[in-house]
VMD Tcl script that draws the C-alpha trace (Angstrom):
set ca {
  {0.00 0.00 0.00}
  {2.88 2.38 0.76}
  {4.13 2.18 -2.83}
  {0.66 3.17 -4.10}
  {0.52 6.13 -1.73}
  {3.97 7.28 -2.82}
  {2.90 7.08 -6.47}
  {-0.17 9.20 -5.69}
  {2.00 11.68 -3.77}
  {4.47 11.91 -6.68}
  {1.66 12.52 -9.19}
  {0.13 15.30 -7.07}
  {3.48 17.09 -6.87}
  {3.98 16.80 -10.64}
  {0.45 17.93 -11.49}
  {0.34 20.51 -8.69}
  {-3.27 19.49 -8.21}
  {-5.27 16.78 -6.45}
  {-7.93 16.79 -9.17}
  {-5.46 16.53 -12.06}
  {-3.60 13.76 -10.24}
  {-6.88 11.90 -9.85}
  {-7.47 12.19 -13.60}
  {-4.00 10.89 -14.42}
  {-4.37 7.97 -12.00}
  {-7.98 7.20 -12.97}
  {-9.14 7.65 -9.38}
  {-11.67 9.84 -7.65}
  {-10.39 12.99 -6.00}
  {-11.70 11.82 -2.62}
  {-9.73 8.57 -2.93}
  {-6.56 10.51 -3.76}
  {-7.07 12.80 -0.75}
  {-7.70 9.82 1.51}
  {-4.49 8.08 0.44}
  {-2.44 11.22 1.07}
  {-4.02 11.49 4.51}
  {-2.97 7.90 5.23}
  {0.57 8.68 4.04}
  {0.77 11.77 6.26}
  {-0.53 9.75 9.20}
  {2.00 6.99 8.53}
  {4.95 9.38 8.66}
  {3.29 11.75 11.14}
  {4.21 14.72 8.96}
  {2.34 17.17 6.75}
  {3.22 16.85 3.05}
  {1.08 19.59 1.47}
  {-0.10 23.07 2.42}
  {-3.44 24.11 0.96}
  {-4.14 27.80 0.33}
  {-7.36 28.88 -1.40}
  {-7.60 25.81 -3.65}
  {-3.89 25.90 -4.39}
  {-1.43 23.39 -3.00}
  {2.27 23.54 -2.21}
  {4.54 20.76 -1.05}
  {5.87 21.37 2.45}
  {9.62 21.06 3.12}
  {8.92 17.45 4.14}
  {7.05 16.89 0.88}
  {9.87 18.41 -1.15}
  {12.36 16.13 0.61}
  {10.20 13.04 0.00}
  {9.57 13.70 -3.69}
  {12.92 12.49 -5.19}
  {12.64 9.27 -3.16}
  {9.09 8.76 -4.42}
  {10.30 9.27 -8.01}
  {13.12 6.77 -7.54}
  {10.90 4.14 -5.89}
  {8.19 4.47 -8.53}
  {10.78 4.14 -11.30}
  {12.21 0.99 -9.72}
  {8.74 -0.57 -9.49}
  {8.02 0.20 -13.12}
  {11.39 -1.08 -14.32}
  {10.93 -4.31 -12.33}
  {7.44 -4.79 -13.77}
  {8.68 -4.15 -17.30}
  {11.60 -6.57 -16.87}
  {9.29 -9.34 -15.64}
  {6.79 -8.68 -18.44}
  {9.57 -9.02 -21.01}
  {10.70 -12.31 -19.46}
  {7.13 -13.60 -19.52}
  {6.30 -12.08 -22.90}
  {3.27 -10.56 -21.19}
  {1.60 -7.76 -23.15}
  {-1.21 -6.56 -20.91}
  {-2.49 -3.59 -18.95}
  {-3.96 -0.24 -19.92}
  {-3.06 1.76 -23.02}
  {-4.32 5.35 -22.89}
  {-3.97 7.17 -26.22}
  {-4.96 10.50 -27.64}
  {-5.53 11.45 -31.26}
  {-6.62 14.53 -33.14}
  {-9.80 14.23 -35.16}
  {-8.67 12.95 -38.56}
  {-6.19 10.43 -37.13}
  {-8.61 9.28 -34.44}
  {-11.48 8.76 -36.88}
  {-9.78 7.61 -40.08}
  {-6.29 6.24 -39.28}
  {-5.97 4.68 -35.83}
  {-9.16 2.58 -35.54}
  {-7.90 -0.09 -37.94}
  {-4.53 -0.19 -36.17}
  {-6.13 -0.45 -32.73}
  {-8.40 -3.29 -33.82}
  {-5.43 -5.23 -35.20}
  {-3.39 -4.60 -32.06}
  {-6.18 -5.67 -29.72}
  {-6.77 -8.83 -31.73}
  {-3.09 -9.72 -31.40}
  {-2.86 -8.66 -27.72}
  {-6.34 -9.25 -26.22}
  {-5.19 -8.63 -22.63}
  {-4.52 -4.95 -23.35}
  {-7.29 -2.49 -22.40}
  {-7.28 0.38 -24.89}
  {-8.77 3.80 -24.32}
  {-8.50 6.53 -26.96}
  {-9.49 10.17 -26.53}
  {-10.26 12.09 -29.73}
  {-9.88 15.86 -29.44}
  {-8.07 18.67 -31.21}
  {-4.29 18.81 -31.58}
  {-3.74 21.33 -28.79}
  {-5.69 19.26 -26.26}
  {-3.89 16.03 -27.18}
  {-0.47 17.67 -26.79}
  {-1.47 19.21 -23.45}
  {-2.65 15.85 -22.07}
  {0.56 14.13 -23.18}
  {2.59 16.91 -21.56}
  {0.58 16.53 -18.32}
  {1.13 12.77 -18.25}
  {-2.56 11.91 -18.72}
  {-1.95 10.11 -22.02}
  {0.75 7.53 -22.76}
  {1.11 8.79 -26.32}
  {-0.62 11.13 -28.74}
  {-1.05 11.23 -32.52}
  {-1.63 14.71 -33.93}
  {-1.94 16.51 -37.23}
  {-0.59 19.93 -37.99}
  {1.71 22.28 -36.04}
  {1.82 22.79 -32.28}
  {4.00 24.66 -29.82}
  {7.20 22.70 -29.04}
  {8.01 21.70 -25.48}
  {11.22 20.59 -23.79}
  {9.19 17.82 -22.14}
  {7.96 16.22 -25.37}
  {9.49 14.01 -28.03}
  {7.95 14.39 -31.47}
  {8.28 11.78 -34.23}
  {6.89 12.15 -37.79}
  {4.47 9.33 -38.60}
  {3.08 9.80 -42.07}
  {0.56 12.38 -43.17}
  {-2.31 13.20 -45.50}
  {-3.62 16.02 -47.67}
  {-6.37 18.57 -47.22}
  {-8.95 19.45 -49.82}
  {-11.29 22.40 -50.24}
  {-14.85 21.08 -50.51}
  {-18.09 22.52 -51.88}
  {-21.63 21.23 -52.23}
  {-21.98 18.66 -55.00}
  {-24.43 20.75 -56.99}
  {-22.12 23.78 -57.10}
  {-20.60 24.35 -60.53}
  {-16.89 24.95 -60.90}
  {-16.30 27.00 -64.05}
  {-12.51 26.59 -64.12}
  {-10.33 23.47 -63.91}
  {-8.55 25.07 -60.96}
  {-9.25 28.11 -58.81}
  {-6.88 30.61 -57.24}
  {-6.99 30.91 -53.47}
  {-7.53 34.65 -53.67}
  {-10.82 34.07 -55.53}
  {-12.05 31.84 -52.70}
  {-11.31 34.31 -49.91}
  {-14.68 36.05 -50.26}
  {-16.68 32.83 -50.27}
  {-18.50 31.84 -47.10}
  {-16.43 29.36 -45.09}
  {-17.36 26.73 -42.51}
  {-14.26 26.00 -40.44}
  {-12.92 23.95 -37.55}
  {-12.06 25.75 -34.29}
  {-8.82 27.83 -34.22}
  {-6.92 25.18 -32.20}
  {-7.63 22.49 -34.81}
  {-4.63 21.02 -36.62}
  {-6.56 21.07 -39.89}
  {-7.27 24.77 -39.59}
  {-3.71 25.64 -38.60}
  {-2.26 23.79 -41.59}
  {-4.70 25.53 -43.94}
  {-3.87 28.92 -42.43}
  {-0.15 28.25 -42.98}
  {-0.93 27.33 -46.59}
  {-2.83 30.61 -47.02}
  {0.06 32.66 -45.63}
  {2.54 30.82 -47.85}
  {0.51 32.04 -50.83}
  {0.08 35.65 -49.68}
  {-3.47 35.24 -48.35}
  {-4.28 36.43 -44.84}
  {-6.35 33.92 -42.78}
  {-8.13 36.75 -40.95}
  {-9.63 37.80 -44.30}
  {-11.61 34.55 -44.59}
  {-15.37 35.08 -44.43}
  {-16.09 32.49 -41.74}
  {-19.81 32.07 -41.11}
  {-19.60 29.06 -38.80}
  {-17.05 27.19 -36.66}
  {-17.69 23.52 -35.87}
  {-15.70 21.00 -33.85}
  {-16.63 17.96 -35.94}
  {-15.65 16.96 -39.46}
  {-19.02 15.29 -39.96}
  {-20.82 18.47 -38.91}
  {-18.72 20.48 -41.34}
  {-19.56 18.12 -44.20}
  {-23.28 18.40 -43.45}
  {-23.07 22.20 -43.31}
  {-21.32 22.31 -46.68}
  {-23.87 19.91 -48.19}
  {-26.60 22.25 -46.96}
  {-25.00 25.13 -48.88}
  {-23.80 27.16 -45.88}
  {-20.37 27.61 -47.42}
  {-17.19 25.86 -48.47}
  {-14.61 24.28 -46.18}
  {-11.32 22.42 -45.97}
  {-11.03 18.90 -44.56}
  {-8.85 15.81 -44.84}
  {-9.21 14.04 -48.17}
  {-9.60 10.81 -46.18}
  {-12.81 12.17 -44.66}
  {-14.71 12.82 -47.90}
  {-13.99 9.88 -50.20}
  {-17.53 8.51 -49.76}
  {-19.15 11.89 -50.43}
  {-17.03 12.38 -53.54}
  {-18.05 8.96 -54.85}
  {-21.74 9.77 -54.31}
  {-21.39 13.34 -55.70}
  {-22.66 14.79 -52.41}
  {-19.55 16.97 -52.25}
  {-16.93 18.04 -54.76}
  {-13.28 19.02 -54.48}
  {-12.28 22.54 -55.46}
  {-8.92 22.23 -57.22}
  {-6.41 24.96 -56.39}
  {-3.89 26.46 -58.79}
  {-1.50 26.68 -55.84}
  {-1.38 22.89 -55.66}
  {-2.02 20.26 -53.00}
  {-2.27 21.08 -49.29}
  {-0.14 18.46 -47.54}
  {0.34 18.01 -43.81}
  {2.42 15.70 -41.62}
  {1.19 13.52 -38.77}
  {3.24 13.41 -35.56}
  {3.61 10.99 -32.70}
  {4.23 12.76 -29.36}
  {5.12 11.38 -25.96}
  {6.63 12.68 -22.74}
  {10.38 12.18 -22.64}
  {10.38 11.59 -18.86}
  {7.24 9.48 -18.52}
  {8.12 5.81 -18.08}
  {6.87 3.66 -20.95}
  {5.74 0.18 -20.05}
  {6.50 -2.88 -22.11}
  {2.93 -2.71 -23.42}
  {3.32 0.93 -24.52}
  {6.65 0.17 -26.23}
  {5.09 -2.81 -28.00}
  {2.20 -0.68 -29.23}
  {4.54 2.06 -30.49}
  {6.51 -0.45 -32.52}
  {3.27 -2.03 -33.81}
  {1.64 1.27 -34.79}
  {4.72 2.70 -36.46}
  {5.22 -0.48 -38.46}
  {1.62 -0.18 -39.72}
  {2.34 3.44 -40.64}
  {5.62 2.41 -42.32}
  {7.64 4.59 -39.92}
  {10.80 3.64 -38.05}
  {10.68 3.29 -34.25}
  {11.39 6.70 -32.61}
  {14.90 7.29 -31.30}
  {15.51 8.71 -27.85}
}
mol new
graphics top color blue
foreach p $ca { graphics top sphere $p radius 0.5 }
foreach p [lrange $ca 0 end-1] q [lrange $ca 1 end] { graphics top cylinder $p $q radius 0.2 }
display resetview
């Protein structure tokens, strides 16, 4: 029990929050508080000061933290060593993915992995790029797959893992008088866009700037957080948009939507794998990384 309490203590210090620690550990906040109370009672010392919903480690807590880190690391290394000896791929795999990857790339890979390793419990959160990166940085996710640019961090390792292309879409009934259209001619059209923190939107905005078009000049009539919602809005004639080509193959085949060809060429974007450089990766996580990257035809990331 003491090792569990030390792990909880370590996580609270790193997250600087009881509630965030509870999220990382998949526990209730009351259970986290109770375990810390038991730890304080065991050592007969106060480990945290609480001031107006903010916490600070006491001098005793600061002194205990490096020992808690070392003990937790030893436990994880021992567990990983024994799993490798036993060839045991099991446990929880908590992933994050931005919208396109989460909906159109990873599902097939996750199904194949779970079929090969049925003792692994997989949970995947699908949210925008910024949220995925933040949760990886906070230690909530084992690994994240994102599309488009994001702010670099000294705590994260980023590995390219393929990519896709974006396409400007319009309602199927809309005529396109020219084989290809200049971006500048589309700037005054009505646009239905993803939220500003979306990887898709950020890549498109970079493409606009690279071709001397200012993103703020877009006539955006609606922002939606779902690719499916965007497709339905475009079908209804609310405007044009830009989405992953992977997301509209069915609509193109059925003539529900059409691609607007650009004279400036194709809009390409990379996918990235991100993980915390200091977060211990279990044998199961390492096995999944190798599996996923092989499916994506990408080499295993180097430290």
